[in-house]
N, C-alpha and C positions, 0 to 999 in steps of 0.2 A: 211594805214590798222591797222586793230589789234583792237583799242577803239571803241565801239559801242556808241550811243547816250545815253543807259543806265549808261553806265560805266563814260562817261563825268560829270556825276551831275547833277542833275534836270533842273538848270539854263539853261547850255547850251543843253540839251536836250530839253527843249523848245522853244531855238532857232532852233536847226536842224528841229525841226516839223516845225517849221516856214517856213524854207526854203527848203527843201525837198516835190515838188509839187506830187500828185498823178496826171499823166498825162494820161487823159481819160478813168478814172474809173467814171466818174459823167457827168451829164449835165445838167448845172445851166439852171435857170431862166436868162434872158438879164436883168433882172431890178437886180438881185442880181449881175452879173458882175457890171454894169454900176456903182451901187452903190459902190462898193469894190474900182472902178479905184476912184471915184470920196472922196471917205471916205479915201483910204490909199494911194492911188497914183499907185498901183500896183493891179494886177489881178492874180487868179490861170491860168488864160487861154494864158498869156503872160510869156515867161519863157526863160530864158537861160539856157542851157546845157552845162557842163564842162566836160572835160575829165578825171575828179575823179569821176564821176558819180552824180556829185549833180546839182540839178535845181534850179536856184534860180529865184524867180519873179524880172521882168525888171520894171523899172521906167515908168510910165505909166502919161503922163499930158495932162490934157483937161482943158484949160483955157476957153472952150467956152462955157464948159456944166453949167447948174446951180449948185449952192452951197448945199449940203445938210442941212444947217444949217436951212436953210429955210424951210423945212419940217420936218414934226414929224415921229415919229418911228411907226404908226399904219400901216399897210397895205393897206390901201387907200390912205395915205400920200406917200410910198414908189411906188404904182401903178401912181399917179401923178407927181409923180418926173420922174418915168421910159417915160410915154409919154410927158413930157417936154423935156428930152434928145434925145428922138426918134424924135420930130419937130425939134430940134436943128441941128441933124445930118442929116437930109434930106430935111434939108430949101435949101442947097447949097451943095448937095454931093459929089461933086469934091474938096470943098475947105478942105485943110488941119486941119483938128478939133483934132488932138492928136498928141503927139511925145512921142515915146520912146526912152528913154538915156538907153542904156547899158555902164558900168561902165568898164573902163579899168582897164589890170590888173588881176590879179590870183582870184580863189573860195575865194569869202568874210566867208564862213566857216572852208575851210581849208587850205587856202592859197596854195596850190601846184596844184590845176587843172587850166588849161588854157580853155577860152572862146570856145566852140565848134558851138553851136548855136544858134538862135534865132528862139523861136516857137511862133507865133502869131495866134492862132486856130490853121487853117489849112495850112497856109504859114509859111515858113523856111526862115530862110537865114544863110547862110556858113559864120561865124566868125574864121576859121582857116586860112584864107587868113592873110600874113605878115603887109602887109597896113591897113588892117581891125584889126587886131590884137592891134597894138601899139598904139591905140587911144580911148579915149572915144568914143562912136558913138551916135549920136541925128538924129532917124528918124522920119522925119513928117511924117504923115498917114493920108489920104484922110477920111473924113466920108466914102465913097463910100467905100475903102477898109477894115475900119473896120467893118464896120455892114455885109460884104461879109465873112470877117474870123471868126467873131463871131456866125455868122449864122449858117455856119458849127458844130459849137462845143454848142452851146446855145439854149435856147428854146425860142424863139422871140416869140411876141404876135402875136395871132391869125390874126391881119390885116397887120401885118407887113411879106412879103416875102423877104428874102435874095437876095442882089442884086448881078449877076452871078461873078464868081469869073474867070475873063479872065486870066489863071496863062500862063506863060512863061513855055515852058517844065521844067518838075520836079517840079512844083508849087512853086518856088522860088522867093523868097520877094526881088526885087530889092533896090538900094539903094536911095533915093529920092534923086534928082538933087535940089530942092528949100533951099530955109532959112530954119532952125530950127524955132521954135516955141518961 
């Protein structure tokens, strides 16, 4: 404790702003979320919370999604990209289309905190168990689960209704038994 982002200098202050995610304060458009995943391999809606108080974006890999380099920066091109992504995701909803990777070890920001919870939209996964805490996690996620989770926290296009989330008690995301992507 003690030092704030402002005391840490401009470079580290920007890094802290990038790592601390404002949770639940905004409802972004699904197109913006999927564009961020394709561009940066992360998004503000899939985060790892640490016991030090930091929330860090998890790595999200989606090899089946189209490449953003094939689309322009105009609003029409982004809508076309979103439509293409939704087509890819809904073509075979049970297939694994994304992978969430959670780095092992302590908080990347302060190097003190241990990872506590993965938040993927409204889904949560407890990361405090010793077996889970000791290693890097690669969690394959089906297109159905991804659309259901993101449909709870994002604005989907008008013609798309989010699939139902049939959560286990407590809405806990269980580890997928299949191979990583």
